[in-house]
PDBQT receptor file of N, H, CA, C and O in Angstrom, charges set to zero:
ATOM      1  N   MET A   1     209.983 183.065   8.977  1.00  0.00    +0.000 N 
ATOM      2  CA  MET A   1     209.200 182.424  10.008  1.00  0.00    +0.000 C 
ATOM      3  C   MET A   1     209.080 183.353  11.208  1.00  0.00    +0.000 C 
ATOM      4  O   MET A   1     210.068 183.948  11.636  1.00  0.00    +0.000 OA
ATOM      5  N   GLY A   2     207.893 183.477  11.741  1.00  0.00    +0.000 N 
ATOM      6  H   GLY A   2     207.090 182.993  11.392  1.00  0.00    +0.000 HD
ATOM      7  CA  GLY A   2     207.667 184.355  12.878  1.00  0.00    +0.000 C 
ATOM      8  C   GLY A   2     207.906 183.663  14.198  1.00  0.00    +0.000 C 
ATOM      9  O   GLY A   2     208.171 182.462  14.258  1.00  0.00    +0.000 OA
ATOM     10  N   ILE A   3     207.810 184.431  15.234  1.00  0.00    +0.000 N 
ATOM     11  H   ILE A   3     207.596 185.407  15.186  1.00  0.00    +0.000 HD
ATOM     12  CA  ILE A   3     207.985 183.886  16.583  1.00  0.00    +0.000 C 
ATOM     13  C   ILE A   3     206.684 183.210  16.995  1.00  0.00    +0.000 C 
ATOM     14  O   ILE A   3     205.603 183.786  16.871  1.00  0.00    +0.000 OA
ATOM     15  N   ARG A   4     206.802 181.990  17.483  1.00  0.00    +0.000 N 
ATOM     16  H   ARG A   4     207.680 181.522  17.584  1.00  0.00    +0.000 HD
ATOM     17  CA  ARG A   4     205.616 181.241  17.915  1.00  0.00    +0.000 C 
ATOM     18  C   ARG A   4     205.404 181.433  19.403  1.00  0.00    +0.000 C 
ATOM     19  O   ARG A   4     206.356 181.470  20.182  1.00  0.00    +0.000 OA
ATOM     20  N   LYS A   5     204.143 181.553  19.786  1.00  0.00    +0.000 N 
ATOM     21  H   LYS A   5     203.369 181.523  19.153  1.00  0.00    +0.000 HD
ATOM     22  CA  LYS A   5     203.821 181.685  21.203  1.00  0.00    +0.000 C 
ATOM     23  C   LYS A   5     203.600 180.306  21.793  1.00  0.00    +0.000 C 
ATOM     24  O   LYS A   5     203.102 179.397  21.128  1.00  0.00    +0.000 OA
ATOM     25  N   GLU A   6     203.970 180.172  23.024  1.00  0.00    +0.000 N 
ATOM     26  H   GLU A   6     204.375 180.910  23.564  1.00  0.00    +0.000 HD
ATOM     27  CA  GLU A   6     203.802 178.904  23.737  1.00  0.00    +0.000 C 
ATOM     28  C   GLU A   6     202.383 178.825  24.278  1.00  0.00    +0.000 C 
ATOM     29  O   GLU A   6     201.837 179.819  24.756  1.00  0.00    +0.000 OA
ATOM     30  N   LEU A   7     201.790 177.646  24.201  1.00  0.00    +0.000 N 
ATOM     31  H   LEU A   7     202.234 176.838  23.813  1.00  0.00    +0.000 HD
ATOM     32  CA  LEU A   7     200.449 177.451  24.765  1.00  0.00    +0.000 C 
ATOM     33  C   LEU A   7     200.524 177.500  26.284  1.00  0.00    +0.000 C 
ATOM     34  O   LEU A   7     201.487 177.024  26.885  1.00  0.00    +0.000 OA
ATOM     35  N   SER A   8     199.511 178.075  26.889  1.00  0.00    +0.000 N 
ATOM     36  H   SER A   8     198.729 178.462  26.401  1.00  0.00    +0.000 HD
ATOM     37  CA  SER A   8     199.481 178.112  28.346  1.00  0.00    +0.000 C 
ATOM     38  C   SER A   8     199.215 176.702  28.875  1.00  0.00    +0.000 C 
ATOM     39  O   SER A   8     198.649 175.859  28.180  1.00  0.00    +0.000 OA
ATOM     40  N   LYS A   9     199.626 176.473  30.088  1.00  0.00    +0.000 N 
ATOM     41  H   LYS A   9     200.086 177.158  30.653  1.00  0.00    +0.000 HD
ATOM     42  CA  LYS A   9     199.443 175.157  30.700  1.00  0.00    +0.000 C 
ATOM     43  C   LYS A   9     197.958 174.812  30.832  1.00  0.00    +0.000 C 
ATOM     44  O   LYS A   9     197.572 173.651  30.698  1.00  0.00    +0.000 OA
ATOM     45  N   VAL A  10     197.141 175.812  31.093  1.00  0.00    +0.000 N 
ATOM     46  H   VAL A  10     197.455 176.756  31.203  1.00  0.00    +0.000 HD
ATOM     47  CA  VAL A  10     195.700 175.609  31.227  1.00  0.00    +0.000 C 
ATOM     48  C   VAL A  10     195.123 175.120  29.900  1.00  0.00    +0.000 C 
ATOM     49  O   VAL A  10     194.314 174.193  29.875  1.00  0.00    +0.000 OA
ATOM     50  N   LEU A  11     195.538 175.744  28.804  1.00  0.00    +0.000 N 
ATOM     51  H   LEU A  11     196.195 176.497  28.825  1.00  0.00    +0.000 HD
ATOM     52  CA  LEU A  11     195.029 175.372  27.491  1.00  0.00    +0.000 C 
ATOM     53  C   LEU A  11     195.486 173.974  27.093  1.00  0.00    +0.000 C 
ATOM     54  O   LEU A  11     194.715 173.204  26.520  1.00  0.00    +0.000 OA
ATOM     55  N   ARG A  12     196.741 173.647  27.398  1.00  0.00    +0.000 N 
ATOM     56  H   ARG A  12     197.367 174.272  27.863  1.00  0.00    +0.000 HD
ATOM     57  CA  ARG A  12     197.238 172.300  27.103  1.00  0.00    +0.000 C 
ATOM     58  C   ARG A  12     196.473 171.248  27.891  1.00  0.00    +0.000 C 
ATOM     59  O   ARG A  12     196.182 170.170  27.374  1.00  0.00    +0.000 OA
ATOM     60  N   ASN A  13     196.147 171.558  29.137  1.00  0.00    +0.000 N 
ATOM     61  H   ASN A  13     196.384 172.434  29.558  1.00  0.00    +0.000 HD
ATOM     62  CA  ASN A  13     195.375 170.618  29.955  1.00  0.00    +0.000 C 
ATOM     63  C   ASN A  13     193.954 170.458  29.436  1.00  0.00    +0.000 C 
ATOM     64  O   ASN A  13     193.391 169.366  29.500  1.00  0.00    +0.000 OA
ATOM     65  N   LYS A  14     193.367 171.542  28.918  1.00  0.00    +0.000 N 
ATOM     66  H   LYS A  14     193.825 172.430  28.866  1.00  0.00    +0.000 HD
ATOM     67  CA  LYS A  14     192.024 171.458  28.336  1.00  0.00    +0.000 C 
ATOM     68  C   LYS A  14     192.022 170.532  27.122  1.00  0.00    +0.000 C 
ATOM     69  O   LYS A  14     191.109 169.726  26.943  1.00  0.00    +0.000 OA
ATOM     70  N   VAL A  15     193.062 170.660  26.288  1.00  0.00    +0.000 N 
ATOM     71  H   VAL A  15     193.803 171.315  26.434  1.00  0.00    +0.000 HD
ATOM     72  CA  VAL A  15     193.174 169.798  25.111  1.00  0.00    +0.000 C 
ATOM     73  C   VAL A  15     193.248 168.340  25.545  1.00  0.00    +0.000 C 
ATOM     74  O   VAL A  15     192.549 167.491  24.993  1.00  0.00    +0.000 OA
ATOM     75  N   MET A  16     194.083 168.049  26.521  1.00  0.00    +0.000 N 
ATOM     76  H   MET A  16     194.650 168.739  26.969  1.00  0.00    +0.000 HD
ATOM     77  CA  MET A  16     194.262 166.664  26.953  1.00  0.00    +0.000 C 
ATOM     78  C   MET A  16     193.015 166.119  27.643  1.00  0.00    +0.000 C 
ATOM     79  O   MET A  16     192.686 164.945  27.476  1.00  0.00    +0.000 OA
ATOM     80  N   ASP A  17     192.326 166.939  28.405  1.00  0.00    +0.000 N 
ATOM     81  H   ASP A  17     192.593 167.893  28.541  1.00  0.00    +0.000 HD
ATOM     82  CA  ASP A  17     191.093 166.484  29.062  1.00  0.00    +0.000 C 
ATOM     83  C   ASP A  17     190.049 166.078  28.029  1.00  0.00    +0.000 C 
ATOM     84  O   ASP A  17     189.390 165.048  28.168  1.00  0.00    +0.000 OA
ATOM     85  N   ARG A  18     189.907 166.891  27.003  1.00  0.00    +0.000 N 
ATOM     86  H   ARG A  18     190.442 167.728  26.890  1.00  0.00    +0.000 HD
ATOM     87  CA  ARG A  18     188.935 166.575  25.953  1.00  0.00    +0.000 C 
ATOM     88  C   ARG A  18     189.363 165.350  25.157  1.00  0.00    +0.000 C 
ATOM     89  O   ARG A  18     188.524 164.549  24.746  1.00  0.00    +0.000 OA
ATOM     90  N   TYR A  19     190.676 165.203  24.936  1.00  0.00    +0.000 N 
ATOM     91  H   TYR A  19     191.357 165.855  25.270  1.00  0.00    +0.000 HD
ATOM     92  CA  TYR A  19     191.172 164.036  24.198  1.00  0.00    +0.000 C 
ATOM     93  C   TYR A  19     190.928 162.751  24.995  1.00  0.00    +0.000 C 
ATOM     94  O   TYR A  19     190.531 161.730  24.435  1.00  0.00    +0.000 OA
ATOM     95  N   LYS A  20     191.166 162.815  26.288  1.00  0.00    +0.000 N 
ATOM     96  H   LYS A  20     191.488 163.644  26.743  1.00  0.00    +0.000 HD
ATOM     97  CA  LYS A  20     190.946 161.650  27.151  1.00  0.00    +0.000 C 
ATOM     98  C   LYS A  20     189.465 161.294  27.260  1.00  0.00    +0.000 C 
ATOM     99  O   LYS A  20     189.114 160.143  27.523  1.00  0.00    +0.000 OA
ATOM    100  N   ASP A  21     188.592 162.294  27.053  1.00  0.00    +0.000 N 
ATOM    101  H   ASP A  21     188.876 163.229  26.839  1.00  0.00    +0.000 HD
ATOM    102  CA  ASP A  21     187.143 162.049  27.066  1.00  0.00    +0.000 C 
ATOM    103  C   ASP A  21     186.656 161.431  25.764  1.00  0.00    +0.000 C 
ATOM    104  O   ASP A  21     185.475 161.110  25.628  1.00  0.00    +0.000 OA
ATOM    105  N   GLY A  22     187.568 161.262  24.801  1.00  0.00    +0.000 N 
ATOM    106  H   GLY A  22     188.527 161.523  24.911  1.00  0.00    +0.000 HD
ATOM    107  CA  GLY A  22     187.205 160.606  23.551  1.00  0.00    +0.000 C 
ATOM    108  C   GLY A  22     186.862 161.538  22.407  1.00  0.00    +0.000 C 
ATOM    109  O   GLY A  22     186.355 161.090  21.379  1.00  0.00    +0.000 OA
ATOM    110  N   LYS A  23     187.127 162.819  22.565  1.00  0.00    +0.000 N 
ATOM    111  H   LYS A  23     187.540 163.183  23.400  1.00  0.00    +0.000 HD
ATOM    112  CA  LYS A  23     186.853 163.783  21.507  1.00  0.00    +0.000 C 
ATOM    113  C   LYS A  23     187.925 163.674  20.419  1.00  0.00    +0.000 C 
ATOM    114  O   LYS A  23     189.058 163.282  20.699  1.00  0.00    +0.000 OA
ATOM    115  N   GLY A  24     187.570 164.017  19.190  1.00  0.00    +0.000 N 
ATOM    116  H   GLY A  24     186.650 164.335  18.962  1.00  0.00    +0.000 HD
ATOM    117  CA  GLY A  24     188.498 163.979  18.074  1.00  0.00    +0.000 C 
ATOM    118  C   GLY A  24     189.280 165.278  17.933  1.00  0.00    +0.000 C 
ATOM    119  O   GLY A  24     188.954 166.282  18.567  1.00  0.00    +0.000 OA
ATOM    120  N   HIS A  25     190.313 165.251  17.098  1.00  0.00    +0.000 N 
ATOM    121  H   HIS A  25     190.577 164.435  16.583  1.00  0.00    +0.000 HD
ATOM    122  CA  HIS A  25     191.154 166.427  16.885  1.00  0.00    +0.000 C 
ATOM    123  C   HIS A  25     190.340 167.611  16.372  1.00  0.00    +0.000 C 
ATOM    124  O   HIS A  25     190.480 168.734  16.856  1.00  0.00    +0.000 OA
ATOM    125  N   LYS A  26     189.487 167.341  15.385  1.00  0.00    +0.000 N 
ATOM    126  H   LYS A  26     189.373 166.428  14.992  1.00  0.00    +0.000 HD
ATOM    127  CA  LYS A  26     188.698 168.402  14.766  1.00  0.00    +0.000 C 
ATOM    128  C   LYS A  26     187.718 169.023  15.761  1.00  0.00    +0.000 C 
ATOM    129  O   LYS A  26     187.540 170.241  15.791  1.00  0.00    +0.000 OA
ATOM    130  N   GLU A  27     187.096 168.192  16.558  1.00  0.00    +0.000 N 
ATOM    131  H   GLU A  27     187.241 167.203  16.534  1.00  0.00    +0.000 HD
ATOM    132  CA  GLU A  27     186.124 168.664  17.545  1.00  0.00    +0.000 C 
ATOM    133  C   GLU A  27     186.805 169.512  18.622  1.00  0.00    +0.000 C 
ATOM    134  O   GLU A  27     186.264 170.531  19.053  1.00  0.00    +0.000 OA
ATOM    135  N   ILE A  28     187.986 169.088  19.047  1.00  0.00    +0.000 N 
ATOM    136  H   ILE A  28     188.425 168.261  18.697  1.00  0.00    +0.000 HD
ATOM    137  CA  ILE A  28     188.742 169.838  20.066  1.00  0.00    +0.000 C 
ATOM    138  C   ILE A  28     189.163 171.190  19.511  1.00  0.00    +0.000 C 
ATOM    139  O   ILE A  28     189.052 172.207  20.196  1.00  0.00    +0.000 OA
ATOM    140  N   SER A  29     189.650 171.204  18.261  1.00  0.00    +0.000 N 
ATOM    141  H   SER A  29     189.741 170.378  17.706  1.00  0.00    +0.000 HD
ATOM    142  CA  SER A  29     190.130 172.460  17.686  1.00  0.00    +0.000 C 
ATOM    143  C   SER A  29     188.993 173.468  17.524  1.00  0.00    +0.000 C 
ATOM    144  O   SER A  29     189.199 174.664  17.729  1.00  0.00    +0.000 OA
ATOM    145  N   LYS A  30     187.816 173.009  17.165  1.00  0.00    +0.000 N 
ATOM    146  H   LYS A  30     187.649 172.037  16.998  1.00  0.00    +0.000 HD
ATOM    147  CA  LYS A  30     186.673 173.920  17.029  1.00  0.00    +0.000 C 
ATOM    148  C   LYS A  30     186.208 174.423  18.392  1.00  0.00    +0.000 C 
ATOM    149  O   LYS A  30     185.876 175.599  18.540  1.00  0.00    +0.000 OA
ATOM    150  N   ALA A  31     186.184 173.541  19.383  1.00  0.00    +0.000 N 
ATOM    151  H   ALA A  31     186.454 172.586  19.262  1.00  0.00    +0.000 HD
ATOM    152  CA  ALA A  31     185.710 173.923  20.710  1.00  0.00    +0.000 C 
ATOM    153  C   ALA A  31     186.641 174.935  21.383  1.00  0.00    +0.000 C 
ATOM    154  O   ALA A  31     186.178 175.847  22.069  1.00  0.00    +0.000 OA
ATOM    155  N   LEU A  32     187.939 174.776  21.189  1.00  0.00    +0.000 N 
ATOM    156  H   LEU A  32     188.315 174.035  20.632  1.00  0.00    +0.000 HD
ATOM    157  CA  LEU A  32     188.908 175.656  21.841  1.00  0.00    +0.000 C 
ATOM    158  C   LEU A  32     189.396 176.778  20.932  1.00  0.00    +0.000 C 
ATOM    159  O   LEU A  32     190.221 177.596  21.339  1.00  0.00    +0.000 OA
ATOM    160  N   ASN A  33     188.883 176.818  19.690  1.00  0.00    +0.000 N 
ATOM    161  H   ASN A  33     188.213 176.153  19.359  1.00  0.00    +0.000 HD
ATOM    162  CA  ASN A  33     189.223 177.858  18.727  1.00  0.00    +0.000 C 
ATOM    163  C   ASN A  33     190.734 177.958  18.495  1.00  0.00    +0.000 C 
ATOM    164  O   ASN A  33     191.332 179.025  18.638  1.00  0.00    +0.000 OA
ATOM    165  N   MET A  34     191.329 176.825  18.133  1.00  0.00    +0.000 N 
ATOM    166  H   MET A  34     190.843 175.959  18.016  1.00  0.00    +0.000 HD
ATOM    167  CA  MET A  34     192.759 176.775  17.833  1.00  0.00    +0.000 C 
ATOM    168  C   MET A  34     192.964 175.886  16.610  1.00  0.00    +0.000 C 
ATOM    169  O   MET A  34     192.108 175.059  16.299  1.00  0.00    +0.000 OA
ATOM    170  N   PRO A  35     194.084 176.047  15.918  1.00  0.00    +0.000 N 
ATOM    171  CA  PRO A  35     194.335 175.229  14.735  1.00  0.00    +0.000 C 
ATOM    172  C   PRO A  35     194.410 173.739  15.075  1.00  0.00    +0.000 C 
ATOM    173  O   PRO A  35     194.863 173.355  16.153  1.00  0.00    +0.000 OA
ATOM    174  N   ILE A  36     193.958 172.917  14.136  1.00  0.00    +0.000 N 
ATOM    175  H   ILE A  36     193.590 173.229  13.260  1.00  0.00    +0.000 HD
ATOM    176  CA  ILE A  36     193.965 171.473  14.342  1.00  0.00    +0.000 C 
ATOM    177  C   ILE A  36     195.398 170.954  14.467  1.00  0.00    +0.000 C 
ATOM    178  O   ILE A  36     195.649 169.979  15.175  1.00  0.00    +0.000 OA
ATOM    179  N   SER A  37     196.337 171.609  13.776  1.00  0.00    +0.000 N 
ATOM    180  H   SER A  37     196.134 172.401  13.201  1.00  0.00    +0.000 HD
ATOM    181  CA  SER A  37     197.738 171.183  13.854  1.00  0.00    +0.000 C 
ATOM    182  C   SER A  37     198.295 171.371  15.266  1.00  0.00    +0.000 C 
ATOM    183  O   SER A  37     199.119 170.576  15.719  1.00  0.00    +0.000 OA
ATOM    184  N   THR A  38     197.852 172.410  15.956  1.00  0.00    +0.000 N 
ATOM    185  H   THR A  38     197.183 173.055  15.588  1.00  0.00    +0.000 HD
ATOM    186  CA  THR A  38     198.282 172.649  17.336  1.00  0.00    +0.000 C 
ATOM    187  C   THR A  38     197.756 171.557  18.255  1.00  0.00    +0.000 C 
ATOM    188  O   THR A  38     198.464 171.075  19.139  1.00  0.00    +0.000 OA
ATOM    189  N   VAL A  39     196.500 171.174  18.032  1.00  0.00    +0.000 N 
ATOM    190  H   VAL A  39     195.925 171.566  17.313  1.00  0.00    +0.000 HD
ATOM    191  CA  VAL A  39     195.897 170.106  18.833  1.00  0.00    +0.000 C 
ATOM    192  C   VAL A  39     196.652 168.800  18.602  1.00  0.00    +0.000 C 
ATOM    193  O   VAL A  39     196.998 168.096  19.552  1.00  0.00    +0.000 OA
ATOM    194  N   LYS A  40     196.906 168.483  17.328  1.00  0.00    +0.000 N 
ATOM    195  H   LYS A  40     196.626 169.054  16.557  1.00  0.00    +0.000 HD
ATOM    196  CA  LYS A  40     197.611 167.241  16.994  1.00  0.00    +0.000 C 
ATOM    197  C   LYS A  40     199.009 167.215  17.595  1.00  0.00    +0.000 C 
ATOM    198  O   LYS A  40     199.431 166.193  18.136  1.00  0.00    +0.000 OA
ATOM    199  N   SER A  41     199.734 168.332  17.505  1.00  0.00    +0.000 N 
ATOM    200  H   SER A  41     199.392 169.162  17.065  1.00  0.00    +0.000 HD
ATOM    201  CA  SER A  41     201.099 168.350  18.031  1.00  0.00    +0.000 C 
ATOM    202  C   SER A  41     201.119 168.243  19.556  1.00  0.00    +0.000 C 
ATOM    203  O   SER A  41     202.028 167.634  20.120  1.00  0.00    +0.000 OA
ATOM    204  N   SER A  42     200.127 168.827  20.224  1.00  0.00    +0.000 N 
ATOM    205  H   SER A  42     199.388 169.322  19.765  1.00  0.00    +0.000 HD
ATOM    206  CA  SER A  42     200.053 168.724  21.687  1.00  0.00    +0.000 C 
ATOM    207  C   SER A  42     199.801 167.286  22.116  1.00  0.00    +0.000 C 
ATOM    208  O   SER A  42     200.406 166.795  23.069  1.00  0.00    +0.000 OA
ATOM    209  N   ILE A  43     198.900 166.614  21.401  1.00  0.00    +0.000 N 
ATOM    210  H   ILE A  43     198.408 167.013  20.626  1.00  0.00    +0.000 HD
ATOM    211  CA  ILE A  43     198.585 165.220  21.722  1.00  0.00    +0.000 C 
ATOM    212  C   ILE A  43     199.773 164.316  21.419  1.00  0.00    +0.000 C 
ATOM    213  O   ILE A  43     200.069 163.398  22.184  1.00  0.00    +0.000 OA
ATOM    214  N   LYS A  44     200.448 164.574  20.313  1.00  0.00    +0.000 N 
ATOM    215  H   LYS A  44     200.207 165.320  19.692  1.00  0.00    +0.000 HD
ATOM    216  CA  LYS A  44     201.626 163.782  19.944  1.00  0.00    +0.000 C 
ATOM    217  C   LYS A  44     202.727 163.946  20.990  1.00  0.00    +0.000 C 
ATOM    218  O   LYS A  44     203.375 162.973  21.376  1.00  0.00    +0.000 OA
ATOM    219  N   LYS A  45     202.932 165.176  21.445  1.00  0.00    +0.000 N 
ATOM    220  H   LYS A  45     202.405 165.967  21.132  1.00  0.00    +0.000 HD
ATOM    221  CA  LYS A  45     203.944 165.454  22.469  1.00  0.00    +0.000 C 
ATOM    222  C   LYS A  45     203.624 164.687  23.749  1.00  0.00    +0.000 C 
ATOM    223  O   LYS A  45     204.520 164.143  24.395  1.00  0.00    +0.000 OA
ATOM    224  N   TRP A  46     202.341 164.648  24.112  1.00  0.00    +0.000 N 
ATOM    225  H   TRP A  46     201.613 165.090  23.587  1.00  0.00    +0.000 HD
ATOM    226  CA  TRP A  46     201.933 163.927  25.313  1.00  0.00    +0.000 C 
ATOM    227  C   TRP A  46     202.164 162.427  25.159  1.00  0.00    +0.000 C 
ATOM    228  O   TRP A  46     202.605 161.768  26.101  1.00  0.00    +0.000 OA
ATOM    229  N   LYS A  47     201.867 161.877  23.965  1.00  0.00    +0.000 N 
ATOM    230  H   LYS A  47     201.509 162.412  23.200  1.00  0.00    +0.000 HD
ATOM    231  CA  LYS A  47     202.055 160.449  23.732  1.00  0.00    +0.000 C 
ATOM    232  C   LYS A  47     203.525 160.060  23.771  1.00  0.00    +0.000 C 
ATOM    233  O   LYS A  47     203.880 159.026  24.337  1.00  0.00    +0.000 OA
ATOM    234  N   VAL A  48     204.376 160.876  23.179  1.00  0.00    +0.000 N 
ATOM    235  H   VAL A  48     204.088 161.716  22.719  1.00  0.00    +0.000 HD
ATOM    236  CA  VAL A  48     205.808 160.557  23.092  1.00  0.00    +0.000 C 
ATOM    237  C   VAL A  48     206.512 160.784  24.428  1.00  0.00    +0.000 C 
ATOM    238  O   VAL A  48     207.243 159.915  24.904  1.00  0.00    +0.000 OA
ATOM    239  N   LEU A  49     206.294 161.948  25.030  1.00  0.00    +0.000 N 
ATOM    240  H   LEU A  49     205.701 162.655  24.644  1.00  0.00    +0.000 HD
ATOM    241  CA  LEU A  49     207.023 162.307  26.248  1.00  0.00    +0.000 C 
ATOM    242  C   LEU A  49     206.294 161.911  27.531  1.00  0.00    +0.000 C 
ATOM    243  O   LEU A  49     206.917 161.772  28.583  1.00  0.00    +0.000 OA
ATOM    244  N   GLY A  50     204.985 161.731  27.444  1.00  0.00    +0.000 N 
ATOM    245  H   GLY A  50     204.479 161.844  26.589  1.00  0.00    +0.000 HD
ATOM    246  CA  GLY A  50     204.214 161.405  28.631  1.00  0.00    +0.000 C 
ATOM    247  C   GLY A  50     203.969 162.592  29.532  1.00  0.00    +0.000 C 
ATOM    248  O   GLY A  50     203.525 162.438  30.670  1.00  0.00    +0.000 OA
ATOM    249  N   SER A  51     204.260 163.783  29.021  1.00  0.00    +0.000 N 
ATOM    250  H   SER A  51     204.621 163.907  28.097  1.00  0.00    +0.000 HD
ATOM    251  CA  SER A  51     204.111 164.995  29.812  1.00  0.00    +0.000 C 
ATOM    252  C   SER A  51     203.799 166.163  28.893  1.00  0.00    +0.000 C 
ATOM    253  O   SER A  51     204.118 166.124  27.705  1.00  0.00    +0.000 OA
ATOM    254  N   LEU A  52     203.182 167.192  29.431  1.00  0.00    +0.000 N 
ATOM    255  H   LEU A  52     202.922 167.224  30.396  1.00  0.00    +0.000 HD
ATOM    256  CA  LEU A  52     202.900 168.396  28.655  1.00  0.00    +0.000 C 
ATOM    257  C   LEU A  52     203.795 169.561  29.057  1.00  0.00    +0.000 C 
ATOM    258  O   LEU A  52     203.607 170.682  28.583  1.00  0.00    +0.000 OA
ATOM    259  N   ASP A  53     204.759 169.305  29.922  1.00  0.00    +0.000 N 
ATOM    260  H   ASP A  53     204.911 168.395  30.307  1.00  0.00    +0.000 HD
ATOM    261  CA  ASP A  53     205.656 170.364  30.365  1.00  0.00    +0.000 C 
ATOM    262  C   ASP A  53     206.547 170.812  29.217  1.00  0.00    +0.000 C 
ATOM    263  O   ASP A  53     206.919 170.016  28.356  1.00  0.00    +0.000 OA
ATOM    264  N   THR A  54     206.883 172.090  29.218  1.00  0.00    +0.000 N 
ATOM    265  H   THR A  54     206.581 172.737  29.918  1.00  0.00    +0.000 HD
ATOM    266  CA  THR A  54     207.761 172.617  28.182  1.00  0.00    +0.000 C 
ATOM    267  C   THR A  54     209.216 172.407  28.587  1.00  0.00    +0.000 C 
ATOM    268  O   THR A  54     209.575 172.479  29.762  1.00  0.00    +0.000 OA
ATOM    269  N   LYS A  55     210.028 172.149  27.589  1.00  0.00    +0.000 N 
ATOM    270  H   LYS A  55     209.737 172.090  26.635  1.00  0.00    +0.000 HD
ATOM    271  CA  LYS A  55     211.452 171.986  27.836  1.00  0.00    +0.000 C 
ATOM    272  C   LYS A  55     212.117 173.359  27.815  1.00  0.00    +0.000 C 
ATOM    273  O   LYS A  55     211.617 174.270  27.155  1.00  0.00    +0.000 OA
ATOM    274  N   PRO A  56     213.223 173.524  28.519  1.00  0.00    +0.000 N 
ATOM    275  CA  PRO A  56     213.923 174.803  28.430  1.00  0.00    +0.000 C 
ATOM    276  C   PRO A  56     214.464 174.990  27.010  1.00  0.00    +0.000 C 
ATOM    277  O   PRO A  56     214.930 174.042  26.378  1.00  0.00    +0.000 OA
ATOM    278  N   SER A  57     214.394 176.209  26.534  1.00  0.00    +0.000 N 
ATOM    279  H   SER A  57     214.016 176.980  27.047  1.00  0.00    +0.000 HD
ATOM    280  CA  SER A  57     214.855 176.463  25.174  1.00  0.00    +0.000 C 
ATOM    281  C   SER A  57     216.373 176.449  25.102  1.00  0.00    +0.000 C 
ATOM    282  O   SER A  57     217.061 176.826  26.051  1.00  0.00    +0.000 OA
ATOM    283  N   THR A  58     216.873 176.012  23.973  1.00  0.00    +0.000 N 
ATOM    284  H   THR A  58     216.314 175.705  23.203  1.00  0.00    +0.000 HD
ATOM    285  CA  THR A  58     218.313 176.001  23.770  1.00  0.00    +0.000 C 
ATOM    286  C   THR A  58     218.726 177.311  23.132  1.00  0.00    +0.000 C 
ATOM    287  O   THR A  58     217.884 178.062  22.638  1.00  0.00    +0.000 OA
ATOM    288  N   GLY A  59     219.972 177.575  23.141  1.00  0.00    +0.000 N 
ATOM    289  H   GLY A  59     220.655 176.965  23.542  1.00  0.00    +0.000 HD
ATOM    290  CA  GLY A  59     220.452 178.807  22.531  1.00  0.00    +0.000 C 
ATOM    291  C   GLY A  59     221.839 179.136  23.018  1.00  0.00    +0.000 C 
ATOM    292  O   GLY A  59     222.415 178.435  23.850  1.00  0.00    +0.000 OA
ATOM    293  N   ARG A  60     222.346 180.186  22.498  1.00  0.00    +0.000 N 
ATOM    294  H   ARG A  60     221.879 180.755  21.822  1.00  0.00    +0.000 HD
ATOM    295  CA  ARG A  60     223.690 180.610  22.859  1.00  0.00    +0.000 C 
ATOM    296  C   ARG A  60     223.710 181.091  24.304  1.00  0.00    +0.000 C 
ATOM    297  O   ARG A  60     222.819 181.823  24.734  1.00  0.00    +0.000 OA
ATOM    298  N   PRO A  61     224.733 180.675  25.054  1.00  0.00    +0.000 N 
ATOM    299  CA  PRO A  61     224.845 181.153  26.433  1.00  0.00    +0.000 C 
ATOM    300  C   PRO A  61     225.148 182.654  26.463  1.00  0.00    +0.000 C 
ATOM    301  O   PRO A  61     225.723 183.202  25.522  1.00  0.00    +0.000 OA
ATOM    302  N   ARG A  62     224.763 183.291  27.529  1.00  0.00    +0.000 N 
ATOM    303  H   ARG A  62     224.297 182.846  28.294  1.00  0.00    +0.000 HD
ATOM    304  CA  ARG A  62     225.023 184.726  27.663  1.00  0.00    +0.000 C 
ATOM    305  C   ARG A  62     226.504 185.000  27.822  1.00  0.00    +0.000 C 
ATOM    306  O   ARG A  62     227.216 184.236  28.475  1.00  0.00    +0.000 OA
ATOM    307  N   LYS A  63     226.974 186.093  27.225  1.00  0.00    +0.000 N 
ATOM    308  H   LYS A  63     226.397 186.713  26.694  1.00  0.00    +0.000 HD
ATOM    309  CA  LYS A  63     228.374 186.470  27.368  1.00  0.00    +0.000 C 
ATOM    310  C   LYS A  63     228.618 187.152  28.710  1.00  0.00    +0.000 C 
ATOM    311  O   LYS A  63     229.684 187.014  29.310  1.00  0.00    +0.000 OA
ATOM    312  N   ILE A  64     227.615 187.885  29.163  1.00  0.00    +0.000 N 
ATOM    313  H   ILE A  64     226.749 187.997  28.675  1.00  0.00    +0.000 HD
ATOM    314  CA  ILE A  64     227.742 188.599  30.424  1.00  0.00    +0.000 C 
ATOM    315  C   ILE A  64     226.907 187.879  31.473  1.00  0.00    +0.000 C 
ATOM    316  O   ILE A  64     225.764 187.500  31.219  1.00  0.00    +0.000 OA
ATOM    317  N   ALA A  65     227.478 187.696  32.631  1.00  0.00    +0.000 N 
ATOM    318  H   ALA A  65     228.407 188.003  32.837  1.00  0.00    +0.000 HD
ATOM    319  CA  ALA A  65     226.752 187.021  33.712  1.00  0.00    +0.000 C 
ATOM    320  C   ALA A  65     225.581 187.879  34.166  1.00  0.00    +0.000 C 
ATOM    321  O   ALA A  65     225.626 189.104  34.050  1.00  0.00    +0.000 OA
ATOM    322  N   ALA A  66     224.551 187.258  34.671  1.00  0.00    +0.000 N 
ATOM    323  H   ALA A  66     224.514 186.263  34.765  1.00  0.00    +0.000 HD
ATOM    324  CA  ALA A  66     223.364 187.948  35.127  1.00  0.00    +0.000 C 
ATOM    325  C   ALA A  66     223.704 188.931  36.263  1.00  0.00    +0.000 C 
ATOM    326  O   ALA A  66     223.098 189.998  36.371  1.00  0.00    +0.000 OA
ATOM    327  N   ALA A  67     224.657 188.567  37.087  1.00  0.00    +0.000 N 
ATOM    328  H   ALA A  67     225.150 187.700  36.999  1.00  0.00    +0.000 HD
ATOM    329  CA  ALA A  67     225.051 189.424  38.205  1.00  0.00    +0.000 C 
ATOM    330  C   ALA A  67     225.699 190.716  37.706  1.00  0.00    +0.000 C 
ATOM    331  O   ALA A  67     225.575 191.760  38.347  1.00  0.00    +0.000 OA
ATOM    332  N   THR A  68     226.381 190.651  36.581  1.00  0.00    +0.000 N 
ATOM    333  H   THR A  68     226.482 189.803  36.060  1.00  0.00    +0.000 HD
ATOM    334  CA  THR A  68     227.049 191.823  36.029  1.00  0.00    +0.000 C 
ATOM    335  C   THR A  68     226.037 192.831  35.474  1.00  0.00    +0.000 C 
ATOM    336  O   THR A  68     226.265 194.039  35.521  1.00  0.00    +0.000 OA
ATOM    337  N   ASP A  69     224.933 192.328  34.957  1.00  0.00    +0.000 N 
ATOM    338  H   ASP A  69     224.747 191.346  34.919  1.00  0.00    +0.000 HD
ATOM    339  CA  ASP A  69     223.895 193.234  34.428  1.00  0.00    +0.000 C 
ATOM    340  C   ASP A  69     223.373 194.080  35.540  1.00  0.00    +0.000 C 
ATOM    341  O   ASP A  69     222.494 194.914  35.321  1.00  0.00    +0.000 OA
TER     342      ASP A  69
């Protein structure tokens, strides 16, 4: 599996604006030139969380403090 890029906030807002205007998933994906699965997942995230903000990523904490670097 490759590294996935995060959608920009502007692009996420464009998806939601078109969805709120009554456009369908397929129509939005063609207009913005992005996969339909990306459109669906963005809309689902908005419905579940009520927000399009990204969560901080989880992962192993750093061994060395930032100040030490």
